[in-house]
N, C-alpha and C positions, 0 to 999 in steps of 0.2 A: 504494500500500500504506500509506503514512504517513497518508493521509487516512482510510482505513478504520480504522486503529488509533486515530486521534484521535476519530473519530465514536463508536467503541465505548467509548472512555474517557469521553467526555462523557455518553453514554447510561448508562453504569454509575454515574457521579456523580449523574445525575438520578434514577435508580431508587433509589439509596441514600438520597438526600435525601428522596424521596417516602415511602419506607418509614419513615425516621426521623420524619417528620412524623406519619404514622399512629400510630406508637408513642407519640409525645409527646402526641397528642390522647387516646389511650387512657389514658395515665398521668394526664393532666390531669383527665379525668372521674373516675377512681378516687380521686385525691387530693381533689378537690372534694367527692365523696361522703363521704370520710373526715372532712373538716372539718365537713360538715353534720351528721354523726352525733355528732361530738365537741362542737361548739358549738351545735347545734340549728339547725333551718332558719330560724326567724324571729329568735331571739336572737343578737346579736353577729355577724350575717351580714357586715356591712361590715368589722368588725374581723377576722373570720376571713379575708375576702378579702385584706385588707392583709397579714395575717400569712402567708397562703399565698404571695402575690406576693413578699414579702420572703424567705421561706425558699427559694422556687424560684430567685430571683435569686442568692442565696448559693451554692446547689448548682450552678447553671450556671457561675458564676464559677470555682469550684474545679474543676469538671469540665473547663472550657475550659483552665485552666492545666495540669491533669494531661495532657490530650490533647496540648497544644502541646509540653510537655516531652518526652513519649514520642515524638512525631513528630520532634522535633529530635534526640533520642538516636539514633533509627533512621536519620535522614538522615546524621548524623555517622558512624555505624557503617558504613553503605553506602559513604560516601566513603572511609573508611579502608580498607575491603575492596577497593575498586576501585583505590585508590592503591597498595596493596601489590603488586598483580599486574602493574602497568605497568613495563616496562623503563625504566631511566634513560637519558636521551638528551639 
């Protein structure tokens, strides 16, 4: 039974990662098209790509920090909840 649960857990992680990649690629295309329309296709294309890469990197850094903090808070809350229900011994 434990193996089945572990396989389902890994499968769930893989599906979630794959769907996240699909969403990221869709956003990537949309944002690149936005930059093309703002900066023009030929003019400042390289500068636009560097600006795009910089902005995306900054967004990813802050999103990663926010998700890590939320996960840590959730983990602590679950540990406190499980700790309160156990009898002292």
